[in-house]
C-alpha positions in Angstrom: 0.0 0.0 0.0 1.2 3.5 -0.8 1.1 6.0 2.0 0.5 9.6 1.3 2.2 12.4 3.2 -0.9 14.6 3.7 1.1 17.6 4.8 3.0 17.8 1.5 0.3 16.5 -0.8 -0.9 18.9 -3.5 -4.5 17.7 -2.8 -4.4 18.3 0.9 -7.1 20.9 0.8 -9.5 18.6 -1.1 -8.8 15.8 1.4 -9.4 17.9 4.4 -12.7 19.3 2.9 -14.2 16.0 1.9 -12.9 14.0 4.9 -15.2 16.0 7.2 -18.3 14.8 5.3 -20.3 11.9 6.9 -20.1 10.1 3.5 -17.0 11.6 1.7 -17.6 9.8 -1.6 -19.0 10.8 -4.9 -20.4 8.9 -7.9 -20.6 9.4 -11.6 -23.5 8.3 -13.8 -23.0 8.2 -17.6 -24.3 6.4 -20.6 -21.5 4.2 -22.0 -21.6 2.3 -25.3 -20.1 -1.1 -24.3 -20.9 -2.8 -27.7 -17.2 -3.1 -28.6 -16.2 -4.4 -25.2 -19.1 -6.9 -25.2 -18.2 -8.2 -28.6 -14.5 -8.5 -27.6 -15.4 -10.5 -24.5 -17.7 -12.8 -26.4 -15.4 -13.3 -29.3 -12.6 -14.3 -27.0 -14.7 -16.4 -24.6 -14.0 -13.9 -21.7 -16.3 -12.5 -19.1 -17.9 -9.3 -20.2 -18.1 -8.2 -16.5 -14.4 -8.7 -15.8 -13.3 -7.0 -19.0 -15.7 -4.1 -18.4 -14.4 -3.7 -14.8 -10.8 -3.8 -16.0 -11.5 -1.1 -18.6 -13.2 1.1 -16.0 -10.4 0.7 -13.5 -7.9 1.5 -16.3 -9.8 4.7 -17.2 -10.1 5.8 -13.6 -6.4 5.2 -12.9 -5.5 7.2 -16.0 -6.7 10.3 -14.1 -4.2 11.0 -11.3 -6.7 12.7 -8.9 -8.9 9.6 -9.0 -6.0 7.2 -8.2 -6.2 7.7 -4.4 
């Protein structure tokens, strides 16, 4: 696990603001065309769910502020 030095973190103010909330989380709702991913999974005999989750995790991790 990676530990973050809060005192020197460039997102310290965001952390302090949201950490005071009773539920310091947020969600995103969007329409996503998964046709290509569905076809890829089925053509390769893979689980659509696992491929979909992998693609979401990859997209989220491509945005540095969402990595933590």
